[in-house]
Backbone as a ProteinNet text record, in pm:
[ID]
protein_1_A
[PRIMARY]
MNALRTLSTSTLLAASLLLGGCASNRVNLEEVREFADASARLGGYAELSARYRDTYLREQPYLPAAADKAAKENDARRHAAYNDFVTIQKAVVAYMQTLSALAGEARYDFTPQIDTLGVGLSGLSETTLGQKQVSAYTGLARLLTRALTSRYQKDSVETMVRDGDADLRVLLDAMLSLTDIYAAAHENEKKTVLGFFEVALPLAERPQDRLLYTLARAHVQAKTSEYRLVDRRIDLARQGLAKVALGHQKLRENLATMSSSEMRRMLSDLVRDLRLIRAGLATD
[TERTIARY]
11950	11826.4	11767.9	11835.6	11776.9	11664.7	11706.4	11635.4	11520.9	11475.6	11365	11287.7	11331.3	11259.9	11213.1	11288.1	11217.2	11143.1	11065.3	11009.7	10860.4	10829.6	10694.7	10554.2	10497.4	10314.2	10287.3	10288.2	10288.2	10362.2	10510.9	10575.6	10541.8	10502.9	10460.8	10276.5	10219	10086.3	10073.7	10196.7	10211.4	10280.2	10361.9	10444.3	10281.5	10222.6	10120.5	10019.2	9990.8	9906.9	9950.4	10089.4	10155	10176.4	10228.6	10235	10118.1	10011.8	9911	9819.6	9852.3	9786.8	9847.9	9924.5	10028.2	9950.9	9837	9773.1	9820.7	9811	9863.5	9965	10099.6	10191.8	10248.6	10140.9	10157	10169.8	10276.2	10284.5	10202.1	10241.9	10156.8	10244.7	10258	10326.5	10285.6	10139.3	10083.7	10145.4	10218.5	10300.2	10416.5	10471.7	10556.4	10522.9	10386.9	10303.8	10306.9	10269.1	10200.5	10346.5	10432.9	10590.6	10604.1	10619.9	10644.7	10583.5	10459.4	10342.8	10357.9	10362.2	10392.1	10525.7	10666.1	10768.7	10767	10699.5	10662.8	10579.3	10476	10399.2	10453.6	10576.4	10611.8	10593.4	10675.9	10680.8	10751	10759.6	10856.7	10988.5	11038.3	11167.8	11152.1	11050.1	11027.8	11016.8	10925.6	10894.3	11016.7	11120	11209.6	11318.3	11311.7	11402.1	11379.4	11233	11174.9	11218.9	11211.7	11234.4	11370.7	11469.3	11621.7	11635.4	11567.7	11556.5	11543.3	11448.5	11397.5	11455	11523	11590.2	11627.4	11681.3	11733.9	11606.7	11507.1	11361.7	11310.1	11359.7	11286.8	11415.8	11535	11625.6	11690.1	11662.5	11690.8	11666.3	11543.4	11501.9	11597.6	11646.3	11736	11874.4	11896	12052.9	12125.7	12225.9	12312.3	12343.6	12385.9	12433.1	12563.6	12644	12770.4	12759.8	12638.6	12641.2	12544	12473.9	12383.9	12449.8	12578.3	12624.3	12655.6	12714.4	12727.1	12625.9	12524.4	12358.1	12302.9	12325.8	12300.4	12350.6	12481.8	12562.2	12534.2	12494.2	12456.6	12299.2	12217.1	12086.9	12087.1	12180.7	12184.2	12237.9	12336.6	12404.6	12259.7	12187.9	12068.7	11981.8	11935.7	11835.2	11907.8	12051.5	12120.6	12071.1	12103	12096	11964.6	11865.9	11737.2	11678.9	11663.5	11599.3	11664.3	11802.1	11875.1	11849.7	11828.6	11774.6	11663.7	11557.8	11454	11408.2	11482.1	11513.3	11547	11633.6	11675.3	11547.9	11488.4	11340.9	11245.3	11283.2	11163.3	11224.5	11311.3	11393.6	11318.6	11374.4	11317.7	11192.7	11113.3	10947.2	10923.4	10957.9	10914.4	10965.1	11073.4	11130.8	11031.6	10994.1	10889.5	10765.5	10737.6	10581.2	10591.4	10673.1	10689.7	10682	10780.5	10786.6	10641.8	10573	10400.7	10345.8	10351.4	10270.5	10309.1	10456.9	10492.9	10432.1	10407	10352.6	10227.7	10162.8	10038.7	9920.8	9827.3	9721.2	9683.4	9695.6	9600.3	9703	9655.2	9761.2	9790.8	9896.4	9968	10044.6	10072.3	10093.2	10245.5	10345.8	10474.4	10515.2	10424.5	10461.6	10459.2	10429.6	10442.6	10590.5	10615	10744.2	10866.3	10853.5	10941.7	10943.7	10847.7	10844.4	10937.8	10912.9	10954.5	11112	11156.5	11275.9	11346.1	11294.8	11337.5	11371.6	11341.8	11376.1	11493.8	11576.8	11719.2	11756.8	11918.9	11926.1	12034.5	12008	12039.3	12217.2	12281	12390.5	12434	12431.9	12472.5	12617.8	12697.2	12855	12871.3	12769.8	12811.5	12707.1	12688.6	12597.4	12729.3	12662.6	12726.8	12735.8	12641	12640	12749.9	12770.4	12886.3	12836.5	12948.9	12903.8	12864.8	12871.6	12828.8	12636.9	12570.1	12462.2	12434.4	12507.5	12444.9	12462	12526.7	12530.7	12430.9	12404.5	12283	12129.9	12112.9	12005	11993.8	12103.5	12089	12047.1	12137.4	12119.9	11950.3	11907.7	11743.9	11677.5	11700.6	11641.9	11620.2	11751.9	11808	11710.8	11719.2	11619.8	11466.2	11424.7	11272.4	11253	11351.4	11302.5	11317.1	11415.4	11422.7	11301.1	11230.2	11116.5	11001.8	11012.8	10886.4	10891.6	11005.6	11013.1	11035.4	11004.8	11001.4	10866	10870.3	10753.1	10653.8	10732.1	10618.1	10643.1	10513.8	10535.2	10623.7	10661	10731.2	10895.6	10945.7	11082.9	11108.3	10997.4	10995.7	11051.6	10944	10978.7	11140.1	11160.7	11283.1	11401	11415	11471.6	11494.6	11357.2	11360.2	11453.6	11421.6	11460.8	11630.5	11646.6	11802.2	11901.3	11832.9	11932.6	11893	11820.8	11798.5	11855.2	11881.3	11910.2	12035.4	12154.9	12284.7	12246	12192	12145.7	12046.4	11966.4	11847.5	11941.9	12006.1	12094.9	12168.6	12213	12327.3	12253.5	12099.1	12028.9	11943.8	11920.9	11876.8	11971.3	12077.9	12209.1	12218.1	12180.3	12210.5	12100.9	11963.2	11875.6	11890.4	11928.7	11959.5	12080.6	12184	12302.1	12249.8	12138.9	12083.2	11997.1	11906.7	11856.7	11937	12042.5	12182	12224.1	12204.7	12239.5	12121.2	11992.7	11887.5	11899.5	11912.1	11901.5	12000.7	12129.2	12238.9	12190.1	12122.1	12068.5	11961.6	11855.1	11763.2	11822	11931.6	11976.2	12037.2	12094	12176.7	12071.2	11949.5	11850.5	11789.5	11780.3	11737.5	11800.7	11925.6	12008.1	12000.2	12017.4	12010.3	11893.8	11755.2	11640	11617.5	11618.3	11620.5	11733.1	11832	11959.2	11911.6	11853.1	11833.6	11750.5	11614.6	11535.2	11590.9	11688.6	11771.2	11816	11885.5	11931.4	11884.3	11754	11673.7	11571.7	11494.4	11397.6	11438.4	11562.8	11575.7	11598.2	11595.8	11615.8	11480.3	11363.2	11255.4	11137.6	11220.2	11134	11109.5	11124.1	11080.1	10914	10859.7	10715.7	10645.4	10723.4	10716.4	10677.2	10758	10772.8	10693.6	10588.4	10534.4	10451.6	10435	10323.1	10421.2	10519.6	10641.6	10679.2	10738.1	10770	10687.6	10536.8	10445.9	10449.8	10433.5	10448.4	10573.1	10678.6	10768.9	10827.5	10747.4	10706.7	10640.8	10527.6	10424.5	10516.9	10572.7	10651.2	10773.7	10821.6	10929.8	10866.4	10735.3	10665.1	10644.7	10593.3	10543.8	10677	10773.7	10891.1	10950.9	10938.3	10978.5	10901.5	10787.3	10690.9	10715.6	10751.8	10793.1	10896.2	11012	11140.1	11113.4	11053	10998.8	10921.1	10831.7	10773.4	10874	10962.1	11042.5	11182.2	11200.8	11279.3	11221.7	11110.3	11047.5	11023.7	11000.4	10971.4	11090.3	11200.7	11334.2	11385.1	11345.1	11369.8	11295	11160.7	11049	11106.2	11127.5	11204.4	11305.2	11422.9	11531.7	11469.5	11403.6	11358.9	11268.6	11182.8	11116.9	11201.8	11320.8	11428.7	11501.4	11520.1	11609.2	11509.4	11380.2	11320.4	11281.5	11288.1	11281.2	11403.2	11526.1	11605.9	11649	11587	11597.2	11505.7	11383.8	11295.9	11340.4	11404.6	11449.5	11563.5	11643.9	11760.9	11751.9	11622	11561.3	11523.2	11430.6	11382.9	11512.6	11613.2	11738	11785.9	11789.6	11860.1	11768.4	11651.8	11520.8	11453.1	11537	11468.8	11388.1	11439	11358.4	11261.7	11252.4	11141.3	11064.7	11067.9	10998.6	10849.8	10780.1	10632.3	10601.8	10731.2	10733.9	10668.3	10588.4	10500.7	10629	10766.8	10839.1	10854.6	10891.1	10906	10777.2	10660.3	10528.9	10531.4	10542.7	10513.7	10612.7	10724.5	10852.5	10813.3	10743.2	10693.5	10576.2	10496.8	10367.4	10398.1	10479.5	10569	10614.7	10710.1	10761.1	10630.9	10545.7	10448.4	10366	10325.4	10257.9	10360.7	10492.8	10582.4	10582	10580.9	10600.7	10468.3	10337.1	10217.5	10240.9	10255.6	10259.3	10368.1	10485.6	10577.5	10526.3	10417.6	10359.3	10282.3	10189.1	10058.9	10107.9	10264	10336.5	10375.8	10441.1	10488.1	10380.5	10273.5	10115.1	10085.3	10139.7	10054.1	10134	10026.2	10064.5	10116.7
10705.7	10686.4	10770.3	10841.8	10951.5	11024.9	11075.2	11164.6	11129	10962.7	10908.7	10891.5	10868.5	10883.8	10982.1	11103.6	11219.3	11332.4	11283.1	11312.9	11329.2	11481.3	11472.9	11464.2	11425.6	11398.9	11508.3	11649.6	11754.3	11751.6	11734.6	11739.5	11643.2	11537.2	11419.4	11473.3	11549	11592.3	11690.6	11802.3	11892.8	11830	11757.8	11712.4	11616.1	11540.1	11469.9	11582.2	11670.6	11802.2	11855.3	11889.6	11971	11898	11780.3	11690.1	11642.8	11655.6	11595.1	11692.1	11803.7	11938.1	11983	11922.8	11950	11907.1	11888.3	11826.1	11888.7	12000.9	12094.8	12093.1	12016.2	11998.4	11863.4	11796.5	11631.8	11600.4	11502.7	11448.5	11326.1	11228.8	11092.2	10998.8	10966.8	10878.5	10744.3	10722.6	10608.8	10449	10453.6	10319.5	10320.7	10439.6	10439.4	10384.4	10422.8	10392.4	10215.4	10177.7	10065.8	9955.1	9995.2	9928.2	9940.3	10038.5	10031.8	9973.9	9979.2	9877.1	9757.5	9704.5	9563.2	9501.6	9601.8	9541.5	9525	9619.9	9626.8	9483.5	9452.2	9331.6	9187.4	9208.5	9069	8941.4	8966	8841.5	8756.8	8626.2	8523.3	8531.4	8622.6	8658	8615.8	8696.9	8661.1	8521.6	8437.6	8327.6	8209.6	8224.8	8182	8200.2	8324.1	8373.8	8285.8	8273.2	8205.4	8039.4	7981.7	7847.5	7829.2	7929.6	7909.9	7886	8000.7	8004.6	7878.1	7790.3	7670.3	7550.8	7547.7	7426.9	7321.7	7385.2	7265.5	7166.9	7238.4	7183.2	7078.8	7104.3	7001.6	6921.1	6929.9	6807.1	6720.8	6781.8	6715.6	6555.4	6533.6	6351.4	6297.5	6342.6	6247.4	6312.6	6340.7	6383.2	6263.9	6201.1	6107.6	6209.2	6132.5	6192.9	6256.5	6226.1	6287.9	6421	6439.5	6594.7	6675.7	6620.1	6693.9	6834.7	6835.6	6923.5	7046.2	7021.7	7102.7	7178	7101.8	7144.9	7245.6	7226.2	7300.9	7416.3	7425.4	7574.4	7633.2	7564.3	7644.1	7705.3	7651.3	7689.4	7807.8	7797.3	7941.7	8062	8024.9	8142.7	8185.6	8114.2	8148.9	8209.1	8187.3	8268.3	8399.4	8408.6	8547.8	8636.1	8564.4	8665.2	8673.5	8618	8623.5	8738.2	8819.1	8959.8	9064.1	9046.3	9143.6	9117.4	9010.9	8970.1	9018.3	8987.4	9015	9189.2	9265	9392.3	9469.7	9377.3	9428.8	9442.7	9321.1	9321.1	9445.9	9466.4	9566	9702.2	9737.2	9855.7	9849.5	9788.6	9775.8	9794.4	9729.9	9735.7	9871.5	9940.5	10046.6	10178.2	10129.4	10216.6	10239.4	10132.4	10100.1	10134.8	10151	10189.8	10348.2	10405.9	10539.4	10595	10531	10581.6	10545	10450.3	10442.6	10550.6	10578.4	10689.3	10848.3	10854.6	10986.8	10993.9	10872.2	10889.8	10862.2	10842.1	10852.1	10955.4	10983.7	11091.6	11110.6	11050.9	11058.6	11118.9	11180.9	11226.8	11083	11090.2	10998.9	11032.9	10915.1	10939.7	10860.5	10905.5	10825.6	10712.2	10756.9	10701.5	10547.9	10478.9	10296.5	10299	10349.2	10344.3	10390.5	10528.5	10560.1	10470.9	10422	10320.3	10169.2	10134.4	10021.6	10040.4	10128.1	10165.8	10209.3	10279.5	10321.6	10185.8	10048.7	9925.6	9946.7	9945.6	9939.6	9789.4	9770.5	9642.5	9587.7	9507.8	9460.9	9413.6	9303.4	9271.3	9218.1	9351.9	9284.9	9247.6	9296	9246.5	9101.3	9021.7	8883.3	8799.4	8847	8775.5	8789.9	8741	8742.4	8864.5	8973.5	9110.5	9184.4	9297.4	9413.9	9530.6	9612.5	9736.5	9823.9	9767.3	9835.4	9815.6	9709.1	9687.7	9785.6	9806.9	9895.6	10031.4	10069.1	10187	10234.9	10142.7	10139.5	10143.6	10090	10085.6	10234.4	10270	10413.6	10505	10468.7	10570.5	10597.5	10482.6	10458.4	10565.9	10518.4	10578.2	10757.7	10798.5	10920.3	11002.1	10902.5	10957.8	10933.2	10871.1	10881.7	11011.7	11034.9	11156.9	11262.8	11281.1	11405.9	11401.1	11320.2	11292.8	11330.8	11370.9	11468.9	11610.9	11650.1	11810.4	11840	11741	11783.5	11841.3	11944.9	12031.9	11979.9	11930	11892.5	11733.9	11662.2	11541.3	11489.8	11551.8	11478.8	11504.5	11602.1	11608.9	11514.5	11486.9	11394.1	11258.9	11213.6	11094.1	11076.3	11188.9	11195.5	11167.8	11271.4	11257.3	11132.4	11057.3	10924	10836	10850.8	10720.3	10753.5	10902.5	10958.3	10893.6	10959.1	10925.5	10787.2	10721.2	10604.3	10492	10512.8	10411.4	10333.4	10374.9	10302.5	10210.7	10263.4	10207.2	10094	10113.8	9999.6	9902.2	9934.4	9824.1	9739.5	9813.9	9713.1	9643.5	9670	9583.2	9493.2	9500.8	9366.1	9296.2	9337.4	9277	9177.5	9207	9119.7	9036.5	9060.6	8993.8	8880.4	8890.3	8795.4	8717.3	8771.3	8710.2	8606.8	8647.1	8569.7	8459.8	8497.2	8400.9	8260.9	8297.1	8201.5	8109.4	8148.7	8098.2	7985.4	8068.2	7995.6	7880.5	7887.1	7789.9	7664.1	7708.7	7585.5	7533.6	7617.8	7536.2	7428.9	7474.9	7405.9	7275.3	7278.5	7194.1	7084.8	7137	7031.5	6958.5	7067.1	6963	6864.7	6889	6797.5	6668.4	6701	6584.8	6485.5	6556.6	6503.7	6400.7	6465	6392.4	6274	6331.7	6192.5	6126.9	6166.3	6039.3	5976.8	5976.8	5910.9	5790.4	5822.2	5737.7	5626.1	5671.6	5621	5511.6	5509.4	5410.4	5311.4	5380.1	5315.4	5250.5	5310.2	5212.6	5075.5	5042.5	4893.3	4793.2	4883.4	4792.1	4757.8	4830.6	4770.9	4715.5	4662.3	4565.4	4438.9	4405.5	4233.5	4278.1	4173.3	4130.9	4185.9	4178	4217.4	4368.5	4447.1	4579.5	4652.7	4593.8	4634	4737.6	4764.6	4921.4	5037.1	5011.2	5086.4	5130.1	5069.7	5084.9	5165.7	5100.5	5186.6	5354	5370.4	5494.3	5565.7	5518.5	5575.9	5610	5561.8	5565	5700.3	5683	5814.8	5963.8	5941.7	6042.3	6076.7	6010.4	6061.7	6124.1	6077.6	6126.3	6282.6	6288	6422	6529	6453.4	6554.3	6598.4	6505.9	6510.1	6636.4	6650.2	6731.4	6885.7	6860	7002.2	7070	6988.3	7042.5	7077.5	7010.9	7069.6	7205.6	7225.5	7351.8	7464.7	7451.2	7528.7	7557	7427.4	7501.4	7605	7567.2	7691.1	7796.5	7824.9	7952.8	8027.7	7963.5	8018.3	8085.7	8000.4	8063	8154.5	8186.4	8294.7	8395.1	8356.1	8491.5	8566.9	8478.6	8552.4	8645.8	8575.4	8637.7	8766.5	8798.7	8902.2	9011.5	8962	9039.9	9130.7	9029.3	9087.2	9213.1	9170.3	9243.2	9395.2	9342.9	9515.4	9594.2	9494.5	9569.4	9644.4	9587.2	9624.8	9739.5	9727.7	9813.5	9973.6	9983.8	10067.7	10133.6	10057.3	10108.7	10199.5	10115.8	10200.6	10327.7	10340.8	10467.4	10565.4	10523	10609.8	10670.7	10540.7	10599.5	10712	10687	10796.5	10879.2	10943	11040.3	11137.5	11183.7	11308.6	11250.5	11132	11091.6	10957.2	10938.3	10858.3	10820.4	10953.7	10922.5	10903.5	10877.4	10880.8	10755.1	10715.6	10600.3	10490.7	10499.6	10389.5	10345	10442.2	10396.8	10350.1	10408.3	10335.9	10189.9	10173.6	10035.4	9970.2	9971.9	9900.8	9863.8	9966	9923	9886.7	9890.6	9795.1	9639.5	9613.6	9506.8	9448.1	9493	9433.1	9450.3	9529.4	9502	9371.3	9347	9232	9106.6	9114.3	9008.1	8982.2	9101.1	9070.2	9029	9074.3	9002.1	8857.2	8827.5	8686.2	8588.8	8652.2	8594.5	8617.4	8682.2	8687.6	8587.3	8599	8454.1	8342.5	8315.2	8195.4	8151.4	8240.6	8247.2	8212.8	8232	8221.5	8051.6	8018.1	7870.8	7774.2	7696.9	7579.3	7463.4
11158.2	11211.6	11298.3	11377.1	11451.3	11379	11302.3	11223	11209	11153.6	11117.9	11228.6	11354.5	11487.5	11532.6	11498.9	11573.4	11464	11364.1	11268	11356.5	11354.6	11412.3	11358.9	11381.2	11355.5	11259.5	11307.6	11223.2	11127.9	11116.4	10987.6	10899.3	10918.9	10850	10780.3	10872.5	10794	10740.3	10722.1	10664.5	10523.8	10538.1	10395.5	10338.3	10379.6	10335.6	10237.1	10311.8	10269.3	10155.1	10164.1	10069.7	9944.3	9937.5	9817.4	9776.1	9862.2	9791.9	9726.2	9733.2	9690.9	9564	9499.4	9385.1	9227.5	9238.4	9119.4	8998.1	9006.3	8873.8	8839.4	8892.1	8848.2	8818.6	8816.1	8797.2	8653.1	8627.4	8515.8	8529.9	8404.4	8360	8454.7	8540.7	8622.2	8676	8590.9	8605.8	8604.1	8528.5	8514.1	8594.6	8640.2	8733.8	8877.5	8888.7	9023.6	9015	8924.1	8912.4	8918.5	8832.7	8886.6	9006.8	9074.9	9211.8	9279.8	9265.6	9365.7	9349.9	9209.8	9182.6	9257	9257.2	9307.9	9477.8	9519.1	9668.5	9702.7	9614.4	9625.4	9585.6	9536	9466.9	9542.2	9702.8	9765.6	9709.5	9799.7	9764.7	9879.6	9874	9952.9	10082.1	10152.3	10306.1	10344.9	10256.8	10292.9	10261.6	10156.1	10138.8	10280.6	10311.6	10422.8	10565.7	10577.5	10689.3	10684.6	10566.6	10536.3	10566.6	10523.2	10535.4	10684.3	10773.2	10935.5	10972.7	10943.3	10989.4	10942.1	10878.9	10811.8	10893.4	11004.5	11116.5	11150.7	11160.9	11224.2	11150.9	10989.2	10890.6	10850	10895.7	10819.6	10959.5	11090.7	11210.1	11212	11174	11217.2	11142.5	11008.1	10918.5	10919.8	11034	11019.1	11125.1	11083.1	11141.8	11282.2	11407.8	11512.6	11491.3	11422.1	11405.5	11361.3	11264.7	11201.1	11295.6	11378.1	11457.8	11518	11579.4	11648.5	11568.4	11432.4	11318.6	11289	11248.2	11219.4	11328.3	11445	11543.8	11556.2	11535.2	11508.2	11393.8	11294.4	11170	11191.1	11246.3	11303.1	11378.4	11486.6	11538.3	11446.4	11363.9	11287.5	11198.2	11167.3	11039.3	11153.3	11259.3	11334.1	11376.9	11386	11433.6	11312.8	11206.1	11079.4	11016.8	11076.1	10993.2	10998	11109.4	11127	11025.4	11030.1	10936.2	10786	10786.1	10608	10566.5	10682.7	10660	10640.1	10745.6	10711.4	10597.3	10530.2	10424.9	10305.6	10307.4	10225.2	10259.3	10405.5	10431.8	10380.1	10376.1	10322.5	10205.4	10107.9	9961.8	9945.7	10012.7	10002.8	10037.2	10155	10188.5	10079.8	10034.7	9918.2	9811.5	9772.2	9657	9664.8	9835.8	9853.9	9841	9881.4	9890.7	9737.8	9667.2	9520.5	9439.3	9484.9	9440.4	9484.5	9623.6	9678.9	9611.8	9583.9	9514	9380.3	9305.6	9173.9	9157.7	9269.2	9259.9	9267.3	9262.6	9265.4	9391	9484.4	9638.8	9733.6	9847.4	9951.7	10029.1	10080.8	10129.3	10279.5	10371.5	10480.4	10500.6	10504.7	10512.3	10654.8	10771.5	10877.6	10876.1	10828.4	10785.3	10739.9	10659.9	10585.6	10686.4	10728	10879.7	10961.3	10999.2	11133.5	11079.7	10975	10939.6	10921.6	10861.9	10832.2	10983.7	11078.8	11225.6	11264.9	11257.8	11337.1	11344.2	11214.8	11179.7	11176.2	11160.5	11145.1	11258	11327.6	11466.1	11472.3	11365.9	11381	11266.7	11164.1	11029.8	11027.3	11119.3	11094.6	11136.2	11196.6	11231.6	11119.2	10998.5	10895.5	10787.9	10657.2	10544.5	10474.9	10517.4	10475	10540.5	10488	10577	10571.8	10578.2	10583.1	10460	10336.6	10239.8	10229.3	10288.9	10300.1	10400	10517	10602.3	10571.3	10483.5	10422.8	10354	10238.3	10146.5	10217.5	10321.6	10428.1	10476	10540.8	10586.2	10493	10380	10258.2	10228.4	10184.6	10190.4	10300.6	10428.1	10536.5	10512	10529.7	10491.3	10380.9	10277.1	10154.2	10152.4	10222.9	10272.1	10348.5	10426	10521.5	10419.2	10332.8	10228.8	10145.8	10142.6	10029.6	10065.4	10229.3	10297.5	10253.4	10235.5	10197.7	10040.7	9946.3	9788	9793.5	9692.6	9701.8	9578.1	9485.8	9365.5	9328	9294.9	9265.5	9165.6	9061.4	8942.1	9004.8	9061.5	9122	9225.7	9311.5	9433	9377.6	9255.5	9181.6	9123.5	9074.6	9000.3	9125.1	9223.9	9328.8	9387.6	9411	9473.4	9378.9	9259.5	9149.9	9144.9	9137.1	9100	9201.8	9353	9482.3	9535.2	9501.5	9558.3	9470.5	9355.2	9271.9	9307.3	9372.2	9386.8	9533.7	9597.9	9732.3	9744.6	9654.4	9623.8	9541.3	9452.5	9378.7	9462.5	9556.7	9672.2	9743.7	9783.4	9850.5	9782.7	9663.1	9583.7	9526.3	9511.3	9495.5	9602.1	9747.8	9859.9	9860.8	9810.5	9854	9740.6	9615.2	9509.3	9569.1	9652.3	9695.1	9817.3	9884.4	9994.8	9918.3	9840.6	9740.7	9717.5	9668.8	9626.8	9765	9884.7	10004.5	10043.9	10013	10039.7	9958.9	9837.8	9728.2	9762.5	9802.5	9836.7	9982.7	10088.3	10226.3	10137.5	10061.4	10037.3	9963.1	9862.5	9812.2	9899.4	9997	10105.5	10169.8	10233.3	10295.6	10226.3	10092.4	9988.2	9979.7	9946.5	9968.3	10092.3	10185.1	10319.6	10337.1	10315.6	10357.2	10224.1	10124.8	10004.8	9995.6	10036.4	10075.3	10187.7	10273.1	10369.4	10347.6	10263.6	10225.6	10111	10055.6	9957.6	10001	10152.8	10177.4	10269.1	10348	10411.3	10348.3	10228.9	10180.1	10139.3	10094.2	10036	10183.8	10262	10421.1	10462.1	10437.8	10424.7	10355.2	10263.1	10153.8	10211.4	10298.2	10367.8	10393.1	10362.1	10354.9	10512.8	10618.7	10747.2	10768.2	10702.8	10671.3	10590.8	10508	10389.4	10439.9	10557	10597.5	10615.9	10682.4	10706.6	10562.6	10508.8	10341.9	10284.2	10265.2	10205.9	10259.6	10414.9	10451.4	10421.6	10406.2	10399.6	10229.6	10124.1	10006.8	9981	10082.7	10055.9	10111.9	10219.9	10264.2	10182.1	10097.4	9990.2	9878.4	9828.8	9720.3	9754.6	9911.2	9973.7	9958.6	10006.5	10034.1	9894.4	9803.9	9666.7	9597	9612.7	9561.2	9617.3	9788.2	9841.8	9794.2	9757.6	9741.8	9577.4	9509.4	9366.8	9337.6	9426.2	9475.1	9515.8	9635.4	9658.5	9550.5	9463.4	9368.6	9277.8	9245.8	9185	9204.3	9345.5	9413.9	9406	9433.9	9442.5	9283.2	9195.4	9026.5	9000.8	9086.2	9039.9	9144.4	9273.1	9358.1	9284.5	9220.6	9154.2	9023.1	8930.1	8835	8860.3	8983.1	9022.3	9065.8	9167	9178	9063.9	8980.8	8842.3	8766.5	8759	8712.4	8756.9	8917.3	8979	8965.9	8962.7	8936.8	8817.7	8701.3	8555.7	8549.7	8615.1	8601.7	8653.5	8784.4	8813.1	8750.2	8720.3	8634.2	8508.7	8436.3	8332.1	8340.5	8494.8	8545	8536.2	8605.6	8651.5	8495.7	8411.6	8301.2	8208.4	8256.1	8173.9	8251.5	8349.2	8428.8	8365	8246.7	8194.1	8098.8	8061.6	7975.5	8055.2	8155.9	8218.4	8162.4	8147.3	8128.2	7971.3	7914.8	7750.6	7731.1	7587.9	7528.4	7557.6	7528.4	7525.9	7668.7	7748.4	7876.4	7936.9	7917.4	7977.7	7935.1	7799.4	7744	7794.8	7833.9	7900.6	8069.9	8134.2	8264.1	8236.1	8192.8	8156.5	8146.3	8072.3	8038.9	8165.8	8268.8	8364	8486.3	8463.7	8564.9	8541.9	8399.5	8381.5	8420.5	8383	8432.5	8581.7	8662.6	8803.1	8875.1	8823.9	8877.4	8832	8729.7	8707.7	8776.8	8824.8	8903.5	9046.1	9079.9	9194.2	9197.2	9100.9	9124.6	9102.2	9060.8	9066.3	9178.8	9301.6	9383.7	9502.9	9470.8	9532.6	9518.2	9427	9396	9478.8	9554.8	9637.4	9562.9
[MASK]
++++++++++++++++++++++++++++++++++++++++++++++++++++++++++++++++++++++++++++++++++++++++++++++++++++++++++++++++++++++++++++++++++++++++++++++++++++++++++++++++++++++++++++++++++++++++++++++++++++++++++++++++++++++++++++++++++++++++++++++++++++++++++++++++++++++++++++++++++++++++++++

């Protein structure tokens, strides 16, 4: 990571000017740019990560006293792991933003991507992840640094895809695995909260408890709708991550023909799907 932190402003500027001035060597990479841009903008994972982190705040009022101690311990572990979980996503986004810039026609500045990766991972050894993910993160950081020195746009894109594929795949797999963890925590929360009302509501059906019963029923309906929406977002997040992984895999397998008609159609289809998924994730 030290190499990232020591890049000078003049180096970044020179690289931007050099890569931005290679129009005569450019090939048609519009669909590559659009795919990378749609991948970077997908969304969903960060929101699910934050929801996972805050599980205890939502479920605590419905927990029996005997379960509260274990729930607090889980809460501490979630908060300790949260920054690392989100940092993995930021690395994937930074990579895709850089790939989009390399495949575009305008001059660009890598400073935001470099700054993002320079933050690093804080305590991955204490999470469900491990050294494999740390190595993949470090590999992507180094790759972004090398991208600054590539002379031609086409070569830069091919280098990014070829050299970044293995590390990107590790981080995308980690994000998919974490999404499964988020889903399991969500299911447990749903059982806890709705199970509480399954037991409590029949006890509040007396005429004198009518107001309490009505308010509780309305709360159950609201929570049921909330959980149904989260179920959908988890499913969409999985679909989106799978499509990002598929698109990059196809780019890696077809480096020499990434601007061919067949590849451009395939990438266009993936871009359409990613945009639809993003729109679905934004639906309240």
